[in-house]
Structure formats: C-alpha cells, structure tokens
VOPAGU-2260 file (C-alpha; in pm, 1 decimal, decimal comma):
REM VOPAGU-2260
SITE   aa  ch    i         X         Y         Z
SITE  UNK   A    0     772,7    -509,2   -2547,4
SITE  UNK   A    1     518,7    -703,5   -2344,3
SITE  UNK   A    2     361,8    -514,9   -2056,6
SITE  UNK   A    3     585,5    -697,0   -1809,4
SITE  UNK   A    4     900,1    -621,4   -2010,0
SITE  UNK   A    5     797,9    -255,2   -2030,6
SITE  UNK   A    6     736,6    -230,1   -1654,6
SITE  UNK   A    7    1062,2    -409,4   -1570,9
SITE  UNK   A    8    1259,0    -181,6   -1804,2
SITE  UNK   A    9    1115,9     121,9   -1623,6
SITE  UNK   A   10    1189,0     -25,6   -1280,2
SITE  UNK   A   11    1550,2     -88,5   -1384,0
SITE  UNK   A   12    1569,8     259,4   -1545,8
SITE  UNK   A   13    1669,1      99,1   -1875,6
SITE  UNK   A   14    1424,2     289,3   -2094,9
SITE  UNK   A   15    1114,4     100,6   -2214,9
SITE  UNK   A   16     965,6     134,9   -2563,8
SITE  UNK   A   17     736,9     397,4   -2410,5
SITE  UNK   A   18     650,7     508,0   -2056,8
SITE  UNK   A   19     423,4     239,7   -1907,9
SITE  UNK   A   20      94,2     349,4   -1755,7
SITE  UNK   A   21     -16,0     154,7   -1447,7
SITE  UNK   A   22    -276,5     350,8   -1247,8
SITE  UNK   A   23    -402,7     219,3    -916,0
SITE  UNK   A   24    -772,0     139,4    -965,2
SITE  UNK   A   25    -917,7    -104,7    -715,2
SITE  UNK   A   26   -1215,0    -332,3    -782,4
SITE  UNK   A   27   -1565,2    -299,1    -649,1
SITE  UNK   A   28   -1920,3    -192,3    -727,4
SITE  UNK   A   29   -1858,7     182,6    -705,5
SITE  UNK   A   30   -1663,9     222,5   -1030,4
SITE  UNK   A   31   -1839,7     276,3   -1362,4
SITE  UNK   A   32   -1762,4     140,8   -1707,0
SITE  UNK   A   33   -1507,3     110,5   -1852,8
SITE  UNK   A   34   -1338,8      92,0   -1510,1
SITE  UNK   A   35   -1567,6    -168,8   -1356,6
SITE  UNK   A   36   -1434,7    -515,5   -1273,4
SITE  UNK   A   37   -1508,9    -768,6   -1002,7
SITE  UNK   A   38   -1159,2    -908,2    -954,9
SITE  UNK   A   39    -805,8    -834,1   -1056,9
SITE  UNK   A   40    -804,9   -1084,1   -1342,5
SITE  UNK   A   41   -1090,6    -896,9   -1502,8
SITE  UNK   A   42    -906,5    -575,4   -1425,8
SITE  UNK   A   43    -589,4    -699,1   -1595,5
SITE  UNK   A   44    -776,8    -810,9   -1907,3
SITE  UNK   A   45    -968,5    -483,9   -1936,0
SITE  UNK   A   46    -662,9    -266,3   -1873,7
SITE  UNK   A   47    -460,2    -459,6   -2130,4
SITE  UNK   A   48    -742,0    -408,8   -2379,2
SITE  UNK   A   49    -712,4     -35,2   -2307,5
SITE  UNK   A   50    -337,1     -50,2   -2371,3
SITE  UNK   A   51    -244,7      -0,4   -2004,4
SITE  UNK   A   52       2,5    -189,9   -1787,0
SITE  UNK   A   53    -172,5    -363,5   -1495,7
SITE  UNK   A   54     -14,3    -571,7   -1223,0
SITE  UNK   A   55    -123,0    -903,7   -1083,0
SITE  UNK   A   56    -111,1    -858,4    -706,9
SITE  UNK   A   57     -20,7   -1132,3    -463,4
SITE  UNK   A   58    -168,5   -1011,1    -136,2
SITE  UNK   A   59      49,9   -1130,0     149,0
SITE  UNK   A   60    -148,6   -1315,1     417,7
SITE  UNK   A   61    -299,3   -1146,7     720,5
SITE  UNK   A   62    -170,5   -1237,3    1067,0
SITE  UNK   A   63    -303,7   -1550,8    1230,0
SITE  UNK   A   64    -301,4   -1547,9    1611,6
SITE  UNK   A   65    -125,0   -1821,2    1803,4
SITE  UNK   A   66    -333,9   -2135,3    1857,0
SITE  UNK   A   67    -344,1   -2061,1    2231,8
SITE  UNK   A   68    -521,2   -1727,9    2172,9
SITE  UNK   A   69    -896,8   -1709,3    2229,1
SITE  UNK   A   70   -1089,6   -1433,4    2046,8
SITE  UNK   A   71   -1405,0   -1279,6    2192,7
SITE  UNK   A   72   -1624,0   -1015,4    2029,1
SITE  UNK   A   73   -1951,2    -851,2    2126,3
SITE  UNK   A   74   -2182,1    -563,1    2038,3
SITE  UNK   A   75   -2389,2    -364,2    2287,8
SITE  UNK   A   76   -2602,3     -51,4    2300,9
SITE  UNK   A   77   -2506,8     219,9    2547,6
SITE  UNK   A   78   -2754,9     505,1    2537,2
SITE  UNK   A   79   -2762,5     631,9    2180,8
SITE  UNK   A   80   -2434,9     458,6    2088,3
SITE  UNK   A   81   -2351,6     109,5    1968,1
SITE  UNK   A   82   -2020,7     -16,8    2104,7
SITE  UNK   A   83   -1812,3    -296,6    1951,3
SITE  UNK   A   84   -1551,6    -476,2    2161,6
SITE  UNK   A   85   -1295,7    -734,0    2055,3
SITE  UNK   A   86   -1050,6    -912,3    2281,5
SITE  UNK   A   87    -755,7   -1140,6    2215,6
SITE  UNK   A   88    -705,0   -1356,4    2525,8
SITE  UNK   A   89    -336,8   -1447,4    2500,9
SITE  UNK   A   90    -104,9   -1629,9    2744,3
SITE  UNK   A   91      41,6   -1283,2    2818,0
SITE  UNK   A   92    -296,4   -1126,1    2896,9
SITE  UNK   A   93    -591,2    -964,6    2721,7
SITE  UNK   A   94    -544,3    -724,0    2429,8
SITE  UNK   A   95    -861,7    -522,0    2371,2
SITE  UNK   A   96   -1000,4    -263,9    2132,9
SITE  UNK   A   97   -1330,5     -80,1    2165,8
SITE  UNK   A   98   -1489,9     122,5    1884,4
SITE  UNK   A   99   -1814,2     310,0    1833,1
SITE  UNK   A  100   -2026,4     172,0    1548,3
SITE  UNK   A  101   -2145,6     474,9    1354,3
SITE  UNK   A  102   -2394,3     505,4    1069,1
SITE  UNK   A  103   -2258,8     349,2     754,4
SITE  UNK   A  104   -2060,8      78,0     934,5
SITE  UNK   A  105   -2217,4    -186,6     708,8
SITE  UNK   A  106   -2216,0      23,8     392,1
SITE  UNK   A  107   -2024,6     -80,5      80,1
SITE  UNK   A  108   -1777,1     200,0     154,9
SITE  UNK   A  109   -1656,5      -6,0     450,1
SITE  UNK   A  110   -1569,8    -290,8     217,8
SITE  UNK   A  111   -1237,8    -215,0      48,1
SITE  UNK   A  112   -1002,4    -276,3     338,1
SITE  UNK   A  113    -962,3    -654,0     317,6
SITE  UNK   A  114    -799,7    -720,8     -20,0
SITE  UNK   A  115    -697,9   -1073,9    -111,5
SITE  UNK   A  116    -543,0   -1213,2    -425,0
SITE  UNK   A  117    -874,8   -1345,9    -553,0
SITE  UNK   A  118   -1120,2   -1142,5    -346,5
SITE  UNK   A  119   -1347,9    -861,8    -452,7
SITE  UNK   A  120   -1218,2    -653,3    -161,3
SITE  UNK   A  121   -1552,8    -694,5      14,3
SITE  UNK   A  122   -1553,0    -808,5     374,2
SITE  UNK   A  123   -1761,7   -1112,7     460,3
SITE  UNK   A  124   -1851,9    -971,5     802,0
SITE  UNK   A  125   -1861,5    -633,6     973,7
SITE  UNK   A  126   -1694,6    -700,5    1304,6
SITE  UNK   A  127   -1358,9    -544,7    1391,6
SITE  UNK   A  128   -1050,7    -620,4    1183,8
SITE  UNK   A  129    -694,6    -546,6    1290,3
SITE  UNK   A  130    -608,7    -337,9     982,6
SITE  UNK   A  131    -917,1    -124,3     930,4
SITE  UNK   A  132    -916,0     251,8     882,4
SITE  UNK   A  133   -1277,6     263,3    1000,3
SITE  UNK   A  134   -1164,0     180,2    1353,5
SITE  UNK   A  135    -925,7     473,1    1384,7
SITE  UNK   A  136   -1166,9     767,4    1399,3
SITE  UNK   A  137   -1429,1     565,9    1588,7
SITE  UNK   A  138   -1193,9     421,2    1848,0
SITE  UNK   A  139   -1275,1     442,2    2217,1
SITE  UNK   A  140    -988,2     220,2    2331,3
SITE  UNK   A  141    -691,8     115,9    2111,6
SITE  UNK   A  142    -527,4    -224,8    2099,2
SITE  UNK   A  143    -193,2    -107,1    2234,9
SITE  UNK   A  144    -194,0     135,4    2526,7
SITE  UNK   A  145     159,1      82,0    2655,6
SITE  UNK   A  146     450,8    -155,2    2682,6
SITE  UNK   A  147     237,7    -399,8    2881,0
SITE  UNK   A  148      48,3    -482,0    2560,0
SITE  UNK   A  149     350,1    -570,8    2345,9
SITE  UNK   A  150     384,8    -932,3    2460,1
SITE  UNK   A  151      13,5    -977,2    2387,8
SITE  UNK   A  152      62,7    -826,2    2042,0
SITE  UNK   A  153     336,8   -1078,6    1963,8
SITE  UNK   A  154      82,7   -1360,4    2001,7
SITE  UNK   A  155    -141,5   -1192,2    1741,3
SITE  UNK   A  156      96,1   -1063,8    1469,3
SITE  UNK   A  157     219,1   -1396,0    1338,9
SITE  UNK   A  158     239,7   -1585,1    1011,5
SITE  UNK   A  159     -52,9   -1814,9     928,9
SITE  UNK   A  160      -7,5   -2187,4     964,5
SITE  UNK   A  161    -152,6   -2509,9     830,5
SITE  UNK   A  162    -430,0   -2502,0     571,9
SITE  UNK   A  163    -447,5   -2119,1     577,8
SITE  UNK   A  164     -88,5   -2098,7     457,0
SITE  UNK   A  165    -142,0   -2383,3     208,5
SITE  UNK   A  166    -441,8   -2202,6      55,2
SITE  UNK   A  167    -241,8   -1880,3      27,7
SITE  UNK   A  168      38,1   -2061,0    -156,0
SITE  UNK   A  169    -208,8   -2214,2    -401,2
SITE  UNK   A  170    -374,9   -1876,9    -464,1
SITE  UNK   A  171     -34,4   -1722,1    -523,9
SITE  UNK   A  172      60,2   -1993,0    -771,9
SITE  UNK   A  173    -263,6   -1934,6    -963,8
SITE  UNK   A  174    -194,8   -1561,4    -972,6
SITE  UNK   A  175     151,0   -1621,5   -1114,2
SITE  UNK   A  176       2,2   -1846,7   -1382,7
SITE  UNK   A  177    -235,0   -1569,2   -1490,7
SITE  UNK   A  178      50,3   -1317,3   -1487,5
SITE  UNK   A  179     250,4   -1546,9   -1715,7
SITE  UNK   A  180     -48,6   -1582,6   -1946,2
SITE  UNK   A  181    -100,2   -1205,3   -1967,4
SITE  UNK   A  182     273,6   -1120,2   -1952,7
SITE  UNK   A  183     219,8    -860,8   -1678,4
SITE  UNK   A  184     417,4    -762,5   -1369,1
SITE  UNK   A  185     356,9    -944,4   -1039,6
SITE  UNK   A  186     360,4    -753,4    -711,7
SITE  UNK   A  187     367,1    -899,9    -361,0
SITE  UNK   A  188     159,9    -663,1    -148,8
SITE  UNK   A  189     233,2    -553,5     114,8
SITE  UNK   A  190     471,8    -532,9     406,7
SITE  UNK   A  191     394,0    -291,8     690,4
SITE  UNK   A  192     597,2    -139,8     973,4
SITE  UNK   A  193     545,1     231,9    1039,4
SITE  UNK   A  194     182,5     227,1     925,7
SITE  UNK   A  195      90,8      -3,7    1213,8
SITE  UNK   A  196      90,8     272,6    1474,4
SITE  UNK   A  197    -231,5     433,9    1353,0
SITE  UNK   A  198    -423,3     104,8    1352,3
SITE  UNK   A  199    -298,6     -15,3    1690,0
SITE  UNK   A  200    -230,1     295,0    1902,3
SITE  UNK   A  201    -387,3     627,8    1986,9
SITE  UNK   A  202    -221,5     853,0    1729,5
SITE  UNK   A  203    -133,7    1161,7    1940,2
SITE  UNK   A  204     -15,0     936,1    2222,6
SITE  UNK   A  205     210,2     737,9    1988,3
SITE  UNK   A  206     364,2    1051,9    1836,1
SITE  UNK   A  207     460,2    1161,9    2188,4
SITE  UNK   A  208     632,0     826,7    2243,4
SITE  UNK   A  209     866,5     909,8    1953,3
SITE  UNK   A  210    1014,3    1163,1    2194,6
SITE  UNK   A  211     937,8    1014,1    2535,8
SITE  UNK   A  212     978,9     636,6    2506,7
SITE  UNK   A  213    1203,5     536,0    2220,7
SITE  UNK   A  214    1247,8     186,1    2362,4
SITE  UNK   A  215     871,1     125,6    2341,5
SITE  UNK   A  216     856,1     255,5    1982,4
SITE  UNK   A  217    1138,3      27,8    1871,5
SITE  UNK   A  218     984,5    -277,4    2042,0
SITE  UNK   A  219     648,8    -202,1    1881,1
SITE  UNK   A  220     796,2    -156,9    1532,2
SITE  UNK   A  221    1016,8    -464,6    1572,2
SITE  UNK   A  222     705,1    -681,9    1601,2
SITE  UNK   A  223     588,6    -569,0    1258,8
SITE  UNK   A  224     937,5    -575,3    1111,0
SITE  UNK   A  225     979,1    -940,2    1211,5
SITE  UNK   A  226     641,1   -1025,8    1060,1
SITE  UNK   A  227     718,6    -833,7     740,1
SITE  UNK   A  228    1054,9   -1003,5     694,8
SITE  UNK   A  229     885,5   -1341,8     732,2
SITE  UNK   A  230     625,5   -1237,1     473,7
SITE  UNK   A  231     900,8   -1150,1     227,6
SITE  UNK   A  232    1055,3   -1494,5     278,0
SITE  UNK   A  233     716,3   -1648,1     195,8
SITE  UNK   A  234     689,7   -1438,2    -117,4
SITE  UNK   A  235    1043,9   -1529,2    -220,5
SITE  UNK   A  236     950,5   -1896,3    -200,5
SITE  UNK   A  237     653,7   -1843,0    -434,2
SITE  UNK   A  238     823,5   -1600,8    -673,2
SITE  UNK   A  239     726,2   -1250,3    -787,0
SITE  UNK   A  240     871,4    -947,2    -964,9
SITE  UNK   A  241     848,7    -679,6    -695,2
SITE  UNK   A  242     750,1    -651,5    -330,2
SITE  UNK   A  243     563,6    -344,6    -214,4
SITE  UNK   A  244     628,8    -188,5     124,5
SITE  UNK   A  245     336,6      27,4     235,4
SITE  UNK   A  246     421,3     361,6     398,0
SITE  UNK   A  247      84,5     536,2     370,1
SITE  UNK   A  248     116,5     683,9     720,2
SITE  UNK   A  249     494,5     727,6     722,9
SITE  UNK   A  250     446,3    1077,8     587,0
SITE  UNK   A  251     626,1    1385,5     727,7
SITE  UNK   A  252     312,1    1502,0     911,1
SITE  UNK   A  253     353,2    1209,6    1152,8
SITE  UNK   A  254     723,9    1124,6    1150,4
SITE  UNK   A  255     926,5    1407,2     999,9
SITE  UNK   A  256    1271,3    1343,0     849,7
SITE  UNK   A  257    1444,9    1297,5    1186,6
SITE  UNK   A  258    1215,3    1027,3    1324,2
SITE  UNK   A  259    1166,0     866,5     981,8
SITE  UNK   A  260    1542,7     826,0     961,9
SITE  UNK   A  261    1568,9     703,4    1320,9
SITE  UNK   A  262    1285,0     450,8    1324,2
SITE  UNK   A  263    1181,7     368,0     967,5
SITE  UNK   A  264    1470,4     402,2     725,2
SITE  UNK   A  265    1690,8     117,0     844,8
SITE  UNK   A  266    1394,9    -120,1     866,8
SITE  UNK   A  267    1303,1     -44,3     505,9
SITE  UNK   A  268    1665,5    -107,2     413,3
SITE  UNK   A  269    1656,2    -452,8     575,2
SITE  UNK   A  270    1347,9    -544,7     374,2
SITE  UNK   A  271    1491,2    -405,5      51,4
SITE  UNK   A  272    1815,1    -599,6      92,0
SITE  UNK   A  273    1628,9    -924,0     160,4
SITE  UNK   A  274    1411,2    -871,2    -148,1
SITE  UNK   A  275    1708,2    -787,6    -368,5
SITE  UNK   A  276    1910,8   -1085,3    -243,9
SITE  UNK   A  277    1736,6   -1296,7    -511,6
SITE  UNK   A  278    1735,1   -1025,2    -780,8
SITE  UNK   A  279    1380,6    -905,1    -709,8
SITE  UNK   A  280    1281,6    -539,3    -677,7
SITE  UNK   A  281    1159,0    -332,6    -384,7
SITE  UNK   A  282     884,7     -69,3    -414,5
SITE  UNK   A  283     818,2     191,0    -144,0
SITE  UNK   A  284     462,4     322,3    -147,9
SITE  UNK   A  285     462,7     671,6       5,3
SITE  UNK   A  286     166,5     894,3     -91,3
SITE  UNK   A  287     335,7    1223,0      -0,8
SITE  UNK   A  288     652,8    1374,6     137,4
SITE  UNK   A  289     916,6    1250,7    -108,3
SITE  UNK   A  290    1057,6    1601,4    -131,9
SITE  UNK   A  291    1100,3    1628,2     243,7
SITE  UNK   A  292    1265,7    1284,5     261,1
SITE  UNK   A  293    1464,6    1307,7     -63,6
SITE  UNK   A  294    1813,5    1320,4      90,8
SITE  UNK   A  295    1732,1    1020,3     310,0
SITE  UNK   A  296    1562,1     825,7      31,6
SITE  UNK   A  297    1866,5     861,4    -189,0
SITE  UNK   A  298    2077,9     666,3      59,9
SITE  UNK   A  299    1841,3     369,0      64,5
SITE  UNK   A  300    1836,5      63,6    -161,8
SITE  UNK   A  301    1473,9     123,0    -262,8
SITE  UNK   A  302    1429,7      53,2    -635,1
SITE  UNK   A  303    1101,6     236,1    -698,8
SITE  UNK   A  304     924,8     525,3    -524,3
SITE  UNK   A  305     552,6     470,6    -571,9
SITE  UNK   A  306     288,3     734,4    -504,8
SITE  UNK   A  307     459,4    1039,7    -657,0
SITE  UNK   A  308     203,6    1322,7    -651,0
SITE  UNK   A  309     314,7    1664,0    -784,6
SITE  UNK   A  310      90,7    1840,7    -531,0
SITE  UNK   A  311     209,4    1641,7    -229,3
SITE  UNK   A  312     589,7    1639,0    -240,1
SITE  UNK   A  313     629,3    1867,9      64,2
SITE  UNK   A  314     943,3    2025,2     -70,0
SITE  UNK   A  315    1042,9    2110,5    -426,5
SITE  UNK   A  316     870,7    2001,0    -746,3
SITE  UNK   A  317     900,7    1714,1    -992,4
SITE  UNK   A  318    1207,2    1873,2   -1150,7
SITE  UNK   A  319    1396,8    1901,5    -823,0
SITE  UNK   A  320    1284,5    1554,2    -712,2
SITE  UNK   A  321    1416,7    1403,3   -1033,0
SITE  UNK   A  322    1738,0    1602,0    -995,3
SITE  UNK   A  323    1796,6    1454,5    -649,7
SITE  UNK   A  324    1679,0    1098,5    -707,3
SITE  UNK   A  325    1639,3    1036,1   -1080,1
SITE  UNK   A  326    1978,1     870,6   -1124,9
SITE  UNK   A  327    1914,8     633,1    -833,3
SITE  UNK   A  328    1542,9     553,9    -822,6
SITE  UNK   A  329    1257,1     480,1   -1057,1
SITE  UNK   A  330     929,6     668,6   -1008,7
SITE  UNK   A  331     572,8     534,7   -1006,0
SITE  UNK   A  332     311,6     810,9   -1021,6
SITE  UNK   A  333     318,0    1166,7   -1148,9
SITE  UNK   A  334     -48,7    1271,4   -1168,4
SITE  UNK   A  335    -268,0    1411,7    -891,7
SITE  UNK   A  336    -618,1    1264,5    -858,7
SITE  UNK   A  337    -795,2    1470,6    -591,6
SITE  UNK   A  338    -760,0    1803,1    -776,9
SITE  UNK   A  339    -632,4    1739,5   -1129,8
SITE  UNK   A  340    -840,1    1437,2   -1232,4
SITE  UNK   A  341   -1148,0    1555,1   -1045,8
SITE  UNK   A  342   -1137,2    1878,6   -1243,2
SITE  UNK   A  343   -1236,7    1682,8   -1558,9
SITE  UNK   A  344   -1052,0    1957,2   -1748,1
SITE  UNK   A  345    -866,7    1792,6   -2035,3
SITE  UNK   A  346    -604,0    2067,9   -2092,7
SITE  UNK   A  347    -515,1    2067,3   -1720,8
SITE  UNK   A  348    -491,5    1688,0   -1708,5
SITE  UNK   A  349    -291,6    1669,1   -2030,4
SITE  UNK   A  350     -45,9    1930,7   -1905,1
SITE  UNK   A  351      18,6    1734,3   -1584,5
SITE  UNK   A  352      57,3    1405,8   -1774,4
SITE  UNK   A  353     309,2    1559,0   -2015,9
SITE  UNK   A  354     500,5    1729,6   -1733,7
SITE  UNK   A  355     531,3    1398,8   -1547,3
SITE  UNK   A  356     650,9    1213,8   -1857,8
SITE  UNK   A  357     900,8    1479,6   -1963,7
SITE  UNK   A  358    1033,7    1539,1   -1611,4
SITE  UNK   A  359    1031,0    1204,6   -1430,7
SITE  UNK   A  360    1077,0     998,1   -1744,9
SITE  UNK   A  361    1410,3    1144,1   -1851,3
SITE  UNK   A  362    1604,3     866,3   -1675,4
SITE  UNK   A  363    1399,7     592,3   -1842,0
SITE  UNK   A  364    1252,0     503,2   -1505,2
SITE  UNK   A  365     892,3     627,5   -1493,8
SITE  UNK   A  366     571,4     429,0   -1453,4
SITE  UNK   A  367     293,3     683,7   -1501,4
SITE  UNK   A  368      15,2     648,6   -1245,8
SITE  UNK   A  369    -238,6     809,2   -1019,2
SITE  UNK   A  370    -442,2     684,6    -722,6
SITE  UNK   A  371    -785,3     661,1    -881,4
SITE  UNK   A  372   -1035,7     648,9    -596,0
SITE  UNK   A  373   -1413,5     609,1    -637,5
SITE  UNK   A  374   -1457,2     985,0    -589,8
SITE  UNK   A  375   -1263,4    1054,2    -910,0
SITE  UNK   A  376   -1499,6    1094,4   -1208,7
SITE  UNK   A  377   -1449,5     838,2   -1482,4
SITE  UNK   A  378   -1413,1    1125,3   -1730,4
SITE  UNK   A  379   -1105,5    1252,0   -1548,0
SITE  UNK   A  380    -939,7     911,0   -1551,9
SITE  UNK   A  381   -1017,3     859,4   -1920,5
SITE  UNK   A  382    -877,8    1205,7   -2001,4
SITE  UNK   A  383    -553,5    1091,6   -1835,8
SITE  UNK   A  384    -548,4     777,6   -2049,6
SITE  UNK   A  385    -616,4     978,2   -2364,9
SITE  UNK   A  386    -340,8    1231,2   -2289,3
SITE  UNK   A  387     -88,7     951,1   -2232,7
SITE  UNK   A  388    -188,3     775,8   -2555,6
SITE  UNK   A  389    -174,8    1097,6   -2758,3
SITE  UNK   A  390     172,6    1176,2   -2628,8
SITE  UNK   A  391     308,6     842,6   -2752,3
SITE  UNK   A  392      78,3     809,9   -3056,1
SITE  UNK   A  393     -64,2     486,3   -2917,8
C-alpha cells in the first residue's frame, strides 16, 4: 500500500497492510535531527524516508474582518508593565482586547500559533492575534464580555475575500499536487467552535454562562459554527481526504458530558454530515476525555477520534474505549508523550506502543500517533518509531 492507501484503510476500518504511524510533529527551529524540517513538504519527505505516514495539511484560512472594520493597535508602558491593546472598530461598535506583554513575548516559543499551508509556523509580527494561546493567561480584558459584543464579533469572524481567498486556493492546489506526488493523506485543518471560548472570553465567566445564559452561549457558538461550515464548503471545492475539527478545549474539565452534549455535539454532527456528503471523512481532535464522552461519541457520525492518550481518557482504559467505540470509530493516537516518551525508557515506550496496536488496532482502524512537542526528547520519539517498526518487522 502507499501511505495514503494505508491511512485511508485505517480511517475506514478496513485493515491496512500494517498499522500506519502518523505522529504529530510540527515544524520549527526547536526540533533536532532527524526531526528537523522547515516546512511540511520537507517533513513529509523526511517522514516517508523514515517509513512513517505523514499528512499534507491544508490550513483553512483565518478570518478576515469586514471591509468596513477599522483595526487599531498600540503598546504602552504603565509602571512596570507593558500593555498591548487591539480594537476592531465595527459598524456595531468597538470590540477590544487588552493583554499584558510579559518576558518572552517575542521569543521563538511564541511562534507556533499561526500555521499556514506553506508557512514555517513563525509569526511575522508580535502584535495580538485572535487565536493565540499567549493572550489567554496574560489577558486584562477579553474580546467578548457579554451579549453586546456578539454583533461586533460577527463583523470579524468572516471568510476572507478577494486576493486573500485566491492565494489560499492556489496554496491549497499546490499542497494537493505535492500530496499526489508523495501519495500521502491530505487534511483540511481546522474548524473550530467550542475552542473559541478560551480565546475570546474570560474562562471562568464563560463557564458560568453555560448555566446562567444559555442563549448567549448558543449565539456565541453559532458565530463560529457558521464560519466553520463555510470553511468546510471552501475545502470541499478544493478537495481533500479528511477535515479536522479541533476540540482541544472541549475537554470534560470545561464542558462535562452534559454541556458537551447540549452545546457541542450537534454542531459537530452538522460539520461531519456536510463533510461526508461528498464521501470525505471527518476527524475530531480531542486531546483527552474520550472515556468520559464515549457514550455520546458513539452516537455521532465522526469517522476518526484523534488525540487518544492512554493516560488522559478520564474514564476506563484503551480496552474499554475500544469495546465501546471500536466497531464505530477509527482511532488516531495511542501513545502518551508527556510521561511515556519523555521517560526515554525503551521498554516502557515499547510496551505502550504494543498495547495501543494490539488493543486499538483490532478493528483495523488505528493510526498510531503521539503529540510530539518540543519538550519531548528526540530519543523518546525515536524509541517509539523503533518499537513500531520492530513490531511489524519493517
């Protein structure tokens, strides 16, 4: 099988020639050889040389504010602090965020949050982006403070237009050409709904609104659902193998099964159905909590659960997860990075790799993976590769 055929067979739970291995390893200057690459084309070539199964990612375009919106930004010193302010002056009023610029704001660690199809994931400026984890812990004033900000938000969370959209389409076409050349899977990344709350709202305040103001929560999420559905339509026009929905902050610690079912589940289902309407596949990236959500996840049309971590299921183990979902979903994951790979202990890593393969792979629907962050020693990642290869005599 080609790498793409192998990945598609796993996604469809049809049993590939062997379990594909597609770890998430981003690009950037902080990785060491043999895991160093400047862009995803170099990553795909290197991973294929290693016998792995990379993806070519089509990064869906960022929002482009309405042409009637004026953006103002400034930086000022207040005592010992440096304060950054950004305002979107919309026809509905001013939407503002204020953050405190701390040490390290311009470090390379602040770079990986603006991925593009051809970018190196380095920002070209250090102002204030809408989707930036650095803002959250440094925030003095969030974008959305109540229902009065929702009409303003609608002027900001919109599809790009004109040459911006044309350039995105051309970049996507180039990515698909490389994927065809390498015979690897293409992934449209990423749609976002529930994750938006932590970038745009004060987190404790928003969690209270799940109880106190359900109308506000639904209006807020609808803005991002509309945008995500439009992004999927764009991706459908270009063509791809799978679309990834990002649920990094849709974990039980924030939502719990009740609110996840009430606010998130049906919106995911809408996106999955739209994706599958042209025989494409829908991937749900959830880094933890699959055990807690397992009964709800089973009722969805999600094709693949990505982010399976044996230490972060929040209910049950890999065996019970497979028992509940293995006949309905494919799995993408299986190995823990923060503890297992960082241990650099080959027997421990090999045991977890084999357990994932023999447990989650019984239905023919496993893509072995782990979230390899810069903090993970290269030795740990290479031990994982070696254990996988030894298991299949590759």
